[in-house]
C-alpha positions in Angstrom: -6.4 112.4 80.6 -3.4 110.2 81.3 -2.9 109.6 77.6 -3.0 113.2 77.0 -0.4 114.0 79.6 1.9 111.2 78.2 1.6 112.5 74.7 2.5 116.1 75.8 5.5 114.8 77.6 6.8 112.9 74.5 6.3 116.0 72.4 8.0 118.3 74.7 11.0 115.9 74.8 11.2 115.7 71.1 11.0 119.5 70.6 13.9 119.9 73.1 16.0 117.2 71.4 15.3 118.9 68.1 16.4 122.3 69.3 19.6 120.8 70.6 20.6 119.4 67.2 20.2 122.7 65.4 23.6 124.4 64.7 23.7 127.9 65.9 25.5 130.6 63.8 28.6 130.2 66.0 28.8 126.4 65.2 28.6 127.0 61.3 31.5 127.4 59.0 32.2 127.9 55.3 34.1 125.5 52.8 35.7 125.9 49.5 36.0 123.2 47.2 38.8 123.1 44.4 36.1 121.9 42.1 32.6 120.9 42.4 31.9 118.9 39.1 34.4 116.6 37.4 34.2 115.1 34.0 35.2 111.5 33.2 35.6 109.0 30.4 34.5 107.7 28.0 35.0 104.6 30.1 33.9 100.8 29.4 31.0 99.4 31.2 32.2 97.6 34.3 35.1 100.0 35.0 35.4 102.2 38.0 36.1 106.0 38.1 37.7 107.5 41.2 38.4 111.1 42.2 39.3 113.1 45.2 37.4 116.4 45.7 39.9 118.5 47.8 38.4 121.4 50.3 39.5 123.9 52.7 37.4 125.0 55.8 37.5 128.8 55.3 35.5 129.5 58.2 36.1 130.1 61.9 34.6 126.8 63.4 35.5 123.1 62.9 33.8 121.5 59.9 31.7 118.7 61.0 30.4 116.4 58.0 27.3 114.4 59.3 26.9 112.6 56.0 27.8 112.2 52.5 25.4 110.3 50.1 25.6 109.6 46.4 22.6 109.9 44.0 22.6 106.2 43.5 24.2 102.9 44.9 26.8 103.1 42.1 28.3 106.3 43.4 30.1 105.8 47.0 31.7 108.9 48.7 34.1 108.5 51.7 34.6 111.5 53.8 36.5 112.7 57.0 34.7 111.4 60.1 36.6 113.6 62.3 36.2 117.6 62.7 38.3 119.5 60.1 40.1 122.6 61.9 39.6 126.0 60.4 42.2 126.6 57.7 42.9 122.8 57.2 42.1 120.9 54.2 40.5 117.4 53.6 38.9 115.5 50.7 35.7 113.6 49.5 36.8 110.4 47.9 34.3 109.4 45.2 34.0 106.0 43.5 31.7 105.6 40.5 31.0 102.0 39.5 29.8 101.7 35.9 28.5 98.1 36.2 25.1 97.9 34.5 25.3 101.6 33.4 25.3 102.8 29.7 25.5 106.3 27.9 25.7 109.6 29.5 25.9 109.6 33.2 25.6 112.5 35.8 25.9 111.4 39.5 25.6 113.7 42.5 27.0 113.7 45.9 25.1 115.5 48.6 27.1 116.6 51.7 25.3 117.6 55.0 27.6 119.6 57.3 27.5 122.4 59.6 28.2 124.8 56.7 26.7 127.8 55.1 25.1 127.0 52.8 24.0 123.4 53.6 23.9 120.9 51.8 26.7 121.2 49.4 26.5 119.1 46.2 29.3 117.6 44.1 29.1 115.9 40.7 30.8 113.3 38.4 29.7 113.2 34.8 30.8 111.3 31.7 29.9 108.5 29.3 30.0 104.8 29.7 30.6 102.7 26.4 29.8 99.1 26.0 32.5 96.7 27.1 34.5 94.7 24.6 34.9 91.0 24.4 38.3 91.4 26.4 36.3 93.9 29.0 38.0 95.0 32.2 36.8 93.2 35.2 34.4 95.2 37.7 37.5 95.8 39.8 39.3 97.8 37.1 39.8 101.3 38.3 40.1 104.5 36.2 41.5 107.6 37.6 41.3 111.2 36.4 44.1 112.0 33.8 47.1 113.6 35.2 47.3 117.2 33.8 50.7 118.6 33.3 51.5 121.5 35.4 51.8 124.8 33.6 55.2 126.6 33.9 55.2 129.2 36.6 54.3 132.6 35.1 56.2 135.7 36.4 54.6 137.8 39.0 52.8 140.8 37.6 54.6 144.1 38.5 51.2 145.7 39.2 48.3 144.4 41.8 46.2 141.7 40.5 43.1 140.3 42.1 42.6 136.5 41.6 39.7 134.3 42.7 40.4 130.7 43.6 38.0 129.5 40.8 36.5 130.9 37.6 33.0 130.5 38.9 31.3 130.1 42.3 28.5 127.5 42.8 27.0 127.7 46.2 24.3 125.3 45.6 21.0 125.6 47.5 20.6 128.5 49.7 17.9 130.7 51.3 17.3 134.4 50.4 19.0 136.9 52.5 21.7 134.4 53.7 25.2 135.9 54.0 27.7 134.2 51.7 31.2 135.0 51.0 34.0 134.6 48.4 37.9 135.0 49.0 40.2 136.6 46.5 43.9 137.1 46.7 46.6 139.5 45.4 48.7 137.9 42.8 50.6 140.9 42.1 53.9 142.5 43.3 52.1 145.7 44.6 49.5 146.0 47.2 46.1 145.7 46.1 43.1 148.1 47.0 39.4 147.3 46.2 37.6 150.6 45.4 34.2 149.2 44.6 32.2 146.1 44.6 28.8 145.8 42.7 26.5 142.9 42.4 24.0 142.0 39.6 20.4 142.9 40.2 19.5 139.8 42.4 22.6 140.4 44.5 23.2 142.9 47.4 26.9 143.5 48.5 27.1 143.4 52.3 30.8 144.1 52.8 34.3 143.7 51.5 38.0 144.1 52.4 38.8 147.8 52.1 42.5 147.7 53.6 45.3 147.3 51.4 46.1 143.6 50.6 49.8 142.8 50.3 51.3 140.3 47.9 49.9 136.8 48.5 47.4 138.0 51.2 43.7 137.6 50.8 40.5 139.5 51.2 36.8 138.6 51.3 33.6 139.9 49.7 30.3 139.1 51.7 26.9 139.2 49.7 23.5 137.7 49.8 20.7 136.9 47.3 17.9 139.5 47.6 14.5 138.3 49.0 13.0 138.5 45.6 15.2 136.0 44.1 13.8 132.4 43.8 14.8 129.4 42.0 18.1 129.0 40.0 19.8 132.1 39.9 22.8 133.3 37.7 24.6 136.3 39.2 27.7 138.3 39.0 30.0 140.2 41.5 31.9 143.1 39.7 35.1 144.3 41.5 36.9 147.4 40.6 40.5 147.7 42.0 43.9 149.6 41.6 45.4 146.5 39.9 45.5 144.9 36.2 42.9 144.5 35.1 41.1 147.1 36.9 37.7 145.3 36.7 37.2 141.8 37.6 34.0 139.8 37.4 33.1 136.4 39.1 30.1 134.4 37.8 27.7 132.9 40.7 25.3 130.1 40.4 22.7 129.1 43.1 19.3 127.8 43.8 17.4 130.1 46.0 14.8 128.2 48.0 12.2 129.8 50.1 11.0 127.6 53.2 7.4 126.7 52.8 4.8 128.5 54.9 3.1 126.6 57.6 -0.6 125.9 57.0 -2.8 126.5 59.9 -6.3 125.2 60.2 
C-alpha cells in the first residue's frame, strides 16, 4: 500500500511539472526566416561551409529557442540563448564540416522554440569533392559567395502586393492550426485586398481588409483542413487593386496528425 501511494505521488508530480512546461497560446510566437535552405559548393573534402540564417520574430511574444540540433555531428548550429523581442531580428549560424564526407550532401537543422509551427527545419545542401594533393586543412572555411546587389528599381506608380519570399515552407504542422503570412505594399498608391482564396487543402481564416499604405504590411491567416495529411503543396491566391491584380504564393508543409491513445 505504501509503495502504491509513493508511485501515485511521483506520477502527480511528473504530470504537474509537464503541464508547467507546455507553452500556452499567449506564450507562442511566429518567426520568419529569410531563407530555409541554402546551397553550397562544390567544396573539397576537409573544407568547412558556414552560413547565417537570418530571421525576424513576427509574433507578439518573445522568441525563446530551446535547442538547435544538426542532423549529424558534422553540422553544428549556434543560436541566440536570450529571448528575441517581437519585431527584432536574429540569426542561426551553421557550420558544416566536410571532413570524411563525399558526394551529395543534405544536412538539416531542427530548431525547437515557442513558435507556431514547431519545430522549424533549416537545411544546407551541396557536393563534396575529393581533396587534391594540396588540399585545404580541416580549418579551411568556405563562405557563401557574395551576390551583387541589384540596382534599385523605381517604385511602381500603382499598388503592388509583395511577399517576403517566393514560397512559404512551414515545416511540420497539425491540421486546423492557424498559420499566417505577411505581405507588403511595394507600390506608390494604397493597396486594397479584395479577395483571398486557398487551394482545396487550405481554409482562409482572415486577411487585412483595410487599405495598406506604401511600405506598410498586411497579414493573411490560413490553416490546413482536417483531411489534409502528410506532405502538402498548397497555394494562396490573392486578388487586389494593384499590378498585377492576382498574386499567388506556393506553400509547402507536412501535416501530421497526433497518434490516438490506445486503451486496453
